[in-house]
C-alpha positions as CSV (number, residue, x, y, z in Angstrom):
1,M,21.8,18.3,4.8
2,Q,21.7,22.0,4.3
3,G,18.5,24.2,4.6
4,C,16.8,26.8,6.4
5,E,16.2,26.8,10.2
6,K,12.5,25.5,9.8
7,C,13.5,22.6,7.5
8,M,16.3,21.7,9.8
9,K,14.0,21.6,12.8
10,M,11.5,19.6,10.9
11,C,14.0,17.0,9.9
12,G,15.4,16.8,13.3
13,T,11.9,16.3,14.7
14,M,11.3,13.5,12.2
15,V,14.5,11.8,13.1
16,L,13.8,12.1,16.8
17,V,10.3,10.5,16.4
18,L,11.7,7.7,14.3
19,G,14.4,7.1,16.9
20,I,11.8,6.9,19.6
21,L,9.7,4.5,17.7
22,F,12.6,2.2,16.9
23,L,13.6,2.3,20.6
24,L,10.2,1.2,21.7
25,R,10.3,-1.5,19.2
26,D,13.8,-2.6,20.5
27,L,12.6,-2.7,24.0
28,N,9.5,-4.8,23.0
29,I,7.2,-2.2,24.3
30,W,5.4,-1.6,20.9
31,H,5.4,-3.6,17.9
32,F,4.7,-1.8,14.7
33,W,6.0,-2.0,11.1
34,N,8.3,-4.9,9.9
35,I,10.8,-2.5,8.4
36,Q,14.5,-2.0,9.1
37,W,15.8,1.2,10.4
38,W,17.8,2.1,7.4
39,T,14.6,1.8,5.2
40,A,12.9,4.3,7.6
41,M,16.0,6.6,7.5
42,F,16.1,6.7,3.7
43,L,12.3,7.6,3.8
44,V,13.0,10.4,6.2
45,M,15.9,11.6,4.0
46,G,13.7,11.6,1.0
47,L,11.0,13.5,2.8
48,G,13.5,16.1,4.0
49,K,14.9,16.7,0.5
50,L,11.4,17.1,-1.0
51,G,10.5,19.5,1.8
52,S,13.8,21.6,1.2
53,Q,13.2,21.7,-2.6
54,N,9.7,23.2,-2.0
55,C,10.7,25.6,0.8
56,K,10.9,29.3,-0.4
57,A,13.4,30.1,2.4
58,C,15.7,27.2,1.3
59,K,15.4,28.3,-2.4
60,T,16.5,31.9,-1.5
61,K,19.3,30.7,0.7
62,K,20.9,28.9,-2.2
């Protein structure tokens, strides 16, 4: 994914949080949604794409 520094940090943060949540689920510490990791990753990728399409810094970078 390409984008400005702000968008890259936001996507990195979302991926990190998602990874921690799934790690807690794998360790049977916290049970939450009944979704697979790839579904959550597609959601994060979609949110990142929507965010970069609406970011003024990303639009000027292109």
